[in-house]
C-alpha positions as CSV (number, residue, x, y, z in Angstrom):
1,M,-156.5,-61.9,138.0
2,P,-158.8,-62.8,141.1
3,D,-162.4,-63.9,140.9
4,L,-164.2,-60.4,140.8
5,D,-167.6,-60.1,140.8
6,D,-169.6,-57.6,137.2
7,Q,-169.3,-54.6,138.9
8,E,-165.9,-54.8,140.1
9,F,-164.5,-56.4,136.9
10,E,-166.6,-53.2,135.5
11,T,-164.3,-50.7,137.5
12,Y,-161.0,-52.3,136.4
13,L,-161.6,-51.9,133.3
14,K,-162.9,-48.1,133.7
15,Q,-159.4,-47.5,134.4
16,F,-157.5,-48.2,131.8
17,R,-157.0,-45.2,129.3
18,P,-155.2,-45.4,125.6
19,L,-152.4,-43.6,125.5
20,L,-152.0,-40.9,122.6
21,P,-149.7,-42.5,119.9
22,D,-146.7,-40.0,118.7
23,A,-146.5,-37.6,116.5
24,L,-145.8,-39.1,112.3
25,P,-141.9,-37.5,111.5
26,V,-142.3,-34.9,108.9
27,S,-140.0,-34.3,106.1
28,E,-140.0,-31.3,103.9
29,V,-143.8,-30.0,103.1
30,G,-144.1,-28.4,100.3
31,G,-145.9,-29.2,97.2
32,A,-144.5,-31.3,93.4
33,S,-141.7,-29.4,92.2
34,R,-142.0,-27.3,89.1
35,R,-139.7,-29.1,87.6
36,H,-141.8,-32.6,87.9
37,F,-144.9,-30.5,86.8
38,G,-143.5,-29.4,83.7
39,F,-142.1,-33.3,82.8
40,T,-145.5,-34.0,83.9
41,I,-146.8,-32.0,81.1
42,W,-144.4,-32.3,78.4
43,V,-145.0,-36.3,78.7
44,A,-149.0,-35.7,78.4
45,G,-148.3,-33.3,75.1
46,A,-145.7,-36.2,73.7
47,V,-148.7,-39.1,74.1
48,V,-151.6,-36.7,72.6
49,A,-148.4,-35.6,69.5
50,M,-148.5,-39.1,68.4
51,M,-152.1,-40.2,69.1
52,I,-152.9,-37.3,66.4
53,V,-150.0,-38.4,64.3
54,G,-151.2,-42.2,64.5
55,V,-155.0,-41.2,63.8
56,V,-153.7,-38.9,60.3
57,G,-151.3,-41.9,59.5
58,Y,-154.2,-44.1,59.5
59,Q,-156.7,-42.2,58.1
60,I,-154.0,-41.2,55.1
61,I,-153.3,-44.8,54.6
62,N,-157.1,-45.8,54.5
63,H,-157.4,-43.3,52.4
64,R,-154.8,-44.5,49.5
65,S,-156.5,-48.4,49.5
66,T,-159.5,-47.5,49.0
67,R,-158.5,-44.4,47.0
68,D,-156.0,-47.0,44.6
69,S,-158.1,-50.1,44.3
70,N,-160.4,-50.2,41.2
71,Q,-162.6,-53.6,42.4
72,S,-166.2,-53.1,42.4
73,V,-167.7,-52.9,46.0
74,I,-168.2,-56.6,47.3
75,K,-172.0,-57.0,47.4
76,L,-172.8,-59.1,50.8
77,Q,-175.1,-61.9,50.2
78,P,-178.6,-61.3,52.1
79,Q,-178.7,-63.2,55.1
80,T,-179.7,-67.0,55.4
81,A,-181.6,-68.6,57.8
82,P,-179.9,-69.9,60.8
83,L,-179.7,-73.5,60.7
84,T,-181.8,-75.3,63.1
85,V,-181.9,-78.8,64.6
86,Q,-184.7,-79.6,61.7
87,G,-183.1,-77.5,59.1
88,A,-179.4,-80.1,60.2
89,N,-181.5,-83.4,60.2
90,A,-183.2,-82.5,56.0
91,L,-179.9,-81.7,55.2
92,L,-178.6,-84.8,56.3
93,A,-181.3,-86.2,55.2
94,T,-181.1,-85.7,51.3
95,A,-176.9,-85.3,51.7
96,P,-174.7,-88.3,49.9
97,S,-173.1,-88.0,52.6
98,Y,-172.0,-86.8,55.9
99,K,-168.9,-85.3,55.1
100,A,-170.3,-84.1,51.7
101,L,-172.9,-82.3,53.7
102,M,-169.8,-80.7,56.0
103,D,-168.1,-79.4,53.3
104,E,-171.2,-78.3,51.5
105,L,-171.7,-76.1,54.5
106,A,-168.1,-75.2,55.3
107,F,-167.0,-74.1,51.5
108,P,-170.9,-73.3,50.0
109,S,-169.7,-73.4,46.7
110,K,-172.7,-74.1,44.2
111,R,-174.1,-70.8,46.0
112,F,-171.5,-68.7,44.9
113,P,-170.4,-70.3,41.7
114,V,-166.6,-68.5,40.1
115,P,-167.0,-66.7,36.8
116,K,-165.5,-68.7,33.9
117,D,-162.8,-65.8,33.6
118,K,-161.8,-66.2,37.2
119,Q,-160.2,-69.1,39.6
120,S,-161.6,-69.9,42.7
121,A,-158.2,-69.4,45.2
122,L,-159.3,-72.6,46.7
123,A,-159.1,-74.6,43.6
124,V,-155.5,-73.4,43.0
125,L,-154.1,-74.1,46.7
126,G,-155.5,-77.5,46.3
127,K,-153.9,-78.1,43.1
128,E,-150.3,-76.7,44.9
129,K,-148.0,-79.5,46.0
130,I,-146.1,-78.5,48.5
131,K,-143.0,-81.0,49.9
132,L,-142.3,-80.2,53.9
């Protein structure tokens, strides 16, 4: 391209015209077929029916498990204060060893004494000898 001044260059650029694009090929125009619509309705109905059966089944199982259990209601113990750095330092100062402190924090046996007519699951599992 020769070296033209700005006005000639502007005139040169104004010569360009965009070309119109070709039309998109159109295949058969129409809505969704009735068969497709019917299948969608059938699938949606099946999903809703499965959800209803699942919820009803869950309710029946949950009702049976609560009705058949003769266990007393488990009482939740009141929330204890969260363990802070100061509290941890105090526990470490009074504990006989670090391992004993960690065991007491993980399995607080003194706080929940096992009644004399019951057995602790941890004690029973601790006695079990497993050979691999």
